[in-house]
C-alpha positions in Angstrom: -16.1 33.3 1.6 -16.6 29.8 0.3 -17.9 28.1 -2.8 -18.5 24.5 -1.8 -19.6 23.5 -5.3 -16.2 24.4 -6.7 -14.2 23.6 -3.6 -12.9 27.1 -3.2 -12.4 29.1 0.0 -11.1 32.6 0.7 -9.3 32.8 4.0 -8.6 36.0 6.0 -5.2 36.3 7.6 -3.9 38.6 10.3 -0.5 39.3 8.7 0.4 40.9 5.4 2.4 39.3 2.7 4.8 41.2 0.5 4.0 39.3 -2.6 0.9 37.9 -4.2 0.7 35.3 -7.0 -0.1 36.8 -10.3 -3.1 35.2 -12.1 -2.7 34.8 -15.8 -4.7 37.3 -17.8 -6.3 34.5 -19.8 -6.3 32.0 -16.9 -8.0 29.2 -18.9 -5.7 26.2 -19.1 -4.2 25.2 -22.5 -4.2 21.5 -23.4 -0.6 20.1 -23.1 0.9 23.2 -21.4 3.7 22.7 -18.8 2.7 23.4 -15.2 4.3 23.4 -11.8 2.5 22.8 -8.5 3.8 24.1 -5.2 2.5 22.6 -2.0 3.1 20.9 1.4 2.3 17.2 0.8 2.3 14.7 3.6 3.7 17.2 6.1 3.8 14.6 8.9 5.8 12.2 6.7 8.0 14.5 4.6 8.5 18.0 6.1 6.9 21.4 6.5 9.0 22.7 3.7 7.4 23.4 0.3 7.6 20.8 -2.4 7.4 21.3 -6.1 6.2 18.9 -8.9 6.1 19.5 -12.7 3.8 18.1 -15.3 1.3 19.1 -17.9 -2.4 19.9 -18.5 -3.9 16.6 -19.7 -7.5 17.9 -20.1 -9.1 21.3 -19.8 -12.1 19.7 -18.0 -12.3 17.5 -14.9 -14.1 14.3 -13.8 -17.1 13.6 -16.0 -16.4 16.7 -18.0 -16.6 19.1 -15.1 -15.9 22.5 -16.7 -14.8 24.1 -13.4 -11.8 21.7 -13.3 -8.8 20.7 -15.4 -6.9 17.4 -15.3 -3.1 17.5 -14.6 -0.5 14.7 -14.6 1.5 16.4 -11.8 2.1 14.0 -8.9 0.1 15.3 -5.9 -0.5 13.9 -2.5 -2.6 14.8 0.6 -1.5 18.3 1.5 -1.1 19.7 -2.1 -4.8 20.8 -2.1 -5.1 24.5 -2.2 -1.7 25.0 -3.8 -1.2 27.0 -7.0 -0.8 25.5 -10.4 1.6 27.7 -12.3 2.3 28.1 -16.0 5.7 28.3 -17.5 5.8 32.1 -16.9 5.0 31.6 -13.2 1.4 32.8 -13.4 -1.5 31.0 -11.6 -3.7 29.0 -13.9 -5.4 26.8 -11.3 -5.6 25.6 -7.7 -5.0 21.9 -6.8 -8.1 20.3 -5.6 -8.0 16.4 -5.7 -6.6 13.3 -7.2 -8.3 10.3 -8.6 -8.8 7.4 -6.2 -6.5 5.0 -8.0 -7.3 2.0 -5.8 -11.0 2.4 -6.1 -10.8 2.7 -9.9 -8.4 -0.3 -10.1 -10.9 -2.4 -8.3 -13.7 -1.5 -10.7 -11.7 -1.5 -13.9 -8.7 -3.8 -13.3 -6.4 -1.0 -14.3 -4.3 1.1 -12.0 -4.5 4.7 -13.2 -1.4 6.9 -12.7 -1.1 10.7 -12.1 -4.7 11.6 -12.8 -5.1 14.7 -10.7 -7.4 17.7 -10.8 -7.2 21.5 -10.2 -9.8 24.2 -10.2 -9.3 26.1 -13.5 -7.8 29.6 -13.2 -10.7 31.3 -15.0 -13.0 29.9 -12.3 -10.6 31.1 -9.6 -10.6 34.6 -11.2 -14.4 34.7 -11.3 -14.5 33.6 -7.6 -12.0 36.4 -6.6 -13.9 39.0 -8.6 -17.2 38.0 -7.1 -15.7 38.5 -3.6 -14.2 41.9 -4.7 -10.7 40.7 -4.0 -7.9 42.7 -5.7 -5.4 40.5 -7.5 -2.7 41.0 -10.2 -3.7 39.8 -13.6 -0.5 39.1 -15.6 0.0 38.9 -19.3 3.6 37.7 -18.9 4.3 34.8 -21.2 8.1 34.5 -21.3 9.1 31.0 -20.2 11.1 30.9 -17.0 13.6 28.4 -15.9 12.1 25.8 -13.6 14.1 27.2 -10.6 12.7 30.7 -11.1 9.1 29.3 -11.3 9.8 27.5 -8.1 11.3 30.6 -6.4 8.2 32.7 -7.3 5.8 29.9 -6.3 7.4 29.3 -3.0 7.4 33.1 -2.2 3.5 33.1 -2.5 2.6 29.7 -1.1 2.0 29.1 2.6 1.2 26.1 4.7 -2.4 26.1 6.0 -3.3 23.6 8.7 -6.8 22.8 9.6 -7.1 21.8 13.2 -10.3 20.3 14.5 -11.2 21.2 18.0 -12.2 18.2 20.1 -15.9 17.9 20.4 -17.3 19.0 23.8 -19.6 16.5 25.4 -23.2 17.6 25.3 -24.3 19.3 28.4 -26.7 17.0 30.2 -29.4 19.0 32.1 -29.4 18.4 35.8 -32.0 15.8 36.9 -33.6 16.7 40.2 -33.0 14.1 42.9 -36.0 12.1 43.8 -36.9 11.8 47.5 
């Protein structure tokens, strides 16, 4: 299933996973709360091992007040998209979606913005999963974990997904009959 307007997709996999990421019961982000992002940024440059970054929720809405997104100051790169945004208890409260084009904004404003990144809000993710009749664990856990425990839990439920484009096949040209 896909929701292009919210940039969410549900992928089917052939193997089973022993753990699933718990989604916070009240998955709406809280302004200023600490978050962690697990992902696979710049795989071709860094590695195919998961990376973690920490930061905060800077706004509970996205670009131009988009209510489906939240703004985070967690450093993200190409390859973080689709990774979970975890709260201090290790619950999912969002899915990384994009970062601000700093160079484009710098050209238009003269200011180089830093760490302005976006995630799909957890309450939007929950609604998407519910609409697709996907079972998930809703967690009310709120005890703060050590960063290393958040990372351990996040790494256990995050996988690398690679999108591979098949080469385009040349259009079949209909045979032209030979002229005498």
